[in-house]
C-alpha positions, 0 to 999 in steps of 0.5 A: 286824206293822208294815212294815219300814223302807226299807234304807239306800241304802249297803248292797250286795246281800250286805248287803241279803240278810242283812238281808232274810233276818234280817226274815224270820226275825223275822217267822216267829218272831212276836216283837216286838223286846221279846220278842226281846231277852228270848229272845236275848243282845242288846238290843232297840236292838241288834235294831233297829239290825241289822234296820234295816241301821244295823249289822252284826250279831254272828255270835252274834245271827245263829245265835240268831235261826236257832235261834230261827225254826228255820233253819240256822245254818251257812246264815245264818252263811255269808250273814253272812260274805259280808255281812261282807266288803262291809259299808260304814258309813253316810256320815259327817254334814257338819259346820259350817264353822269361824267365821272369826277377826275382825279384833279376834281377828287383831290380838291376841298370846300375852302371859300370855293368848292374848286379850290384846294385849302391849303394849311398855313404852317405854324399857325393854329386856327382861333378858337371856335372858328370853323376853318379846316386844315389838310393833312399830309394824307390829304385828309381834312382835319377838323378845326383846331381848338385854342388851349385858352378854350379848352382850359374853361369848363362847359358853361364857363366864361371864356369857353366857346359861345358863353360870353364874359360877364363883367366883373362885379356882376351876377357872381358876388364879386367886389368892385373896387371904388376909391381903394375900398372894396364894396360890394357888387349890386346884383343883375335885375332879375328877369319876370318869371315865365310862370306869370307870363303863362298866367296872364295868357290863360286869363286872356284865353278864358275872357276871349272865351267868355265874350264869345258866349256873350255874342253868341247869346246877344246875336242867336243864328248870326253864326249859322247865317254867315256859314249858310252865305259861305255855303253858296259863296262856294262853287264845286272846287273839284273838276267835274268828270262825267261817268256813265251809269253814276247819278248825283244827289240834289240838295234842293233848298232856298237862300234869299229868295232863289232855289239851288240844288247844292252843285252851282250857283250860276245864273248865266252859264250858257248850257246845250248838248254835248255839255258836262259840268256841275252847272249841268248837273244844277239844272238837272236837280232843278228840272226834276224838282219842279216836275220835268223829267229827264231820266237821271241826273248825270250831269251830261246835257243830253237830248232828255235834258234838252226837251225838259228845257224846251217845256220849260221855256214853252210853259214860261213863255220863253224863247224855245231853243232847248239852250239854258241862258240867263232868262231860262235860269231866272225862271228855274230858280224862282 
């Protein structure tokens, strides 16, 4: 077989030890990268990255390669755990410096487009409230000019920027001339007070709370039943990671006539040796509960778990193959 490439210099001793051991396992199988991809769940390019030290292999990939080479998966997973704690990514590549802006580009200002210089219009002032800018003789950008009419108006008065003018005879006690005589103008209708809206909103909240209490008294236990159902619809959200020596607790309970342990609600997952999932934790908890000892609930489907499954299958009259399937799950959850 072709000699292996030199491992990257940034790998620490634990990572080098894991990759070197994986290379030996591949050599022991006698498989090429293409053949290895057909026998496992990972592609040829993925195996090339893993075995050349460019990327940390997943724990499932380590377990699958160990099984193909006839090695102990638990020992390889322990090496993987140590390497994952200190694995570092390769240093980033140097990027080219950004091109400095030229004198012509620095002298331009935003005037509709970023590359067109703004030119002042001689003898013309900007309209009141406009956002246009002019360029001074020194090349600086001057702010928007304010029309004299806007300067004369005080803040908050009609005619000032952003304040609409009021029509004559409304809101100020002005008079309106009708047929040559002055008549007092009608005042504008008042807006509803905000306090009334707050009182109405508070009343609605009180009514909603009272209805909730009534429904709670009429239908006792409904909320608890819905919460229990939601708990059993939920599957473990976080990804399972095997950690050697760690054991998981078991919450044994019944829901709708089935037995659960609080880690998975599957009834069809196929489990066998080298499987490491929350489904395995669920199966191990239920096996221990029924008296089939496996040692520790660690989430790794090892030889002890397989022997316990075979004893269960033999007792229940199922096919004794040591593989968790729909029929074995059905018996285990009774």
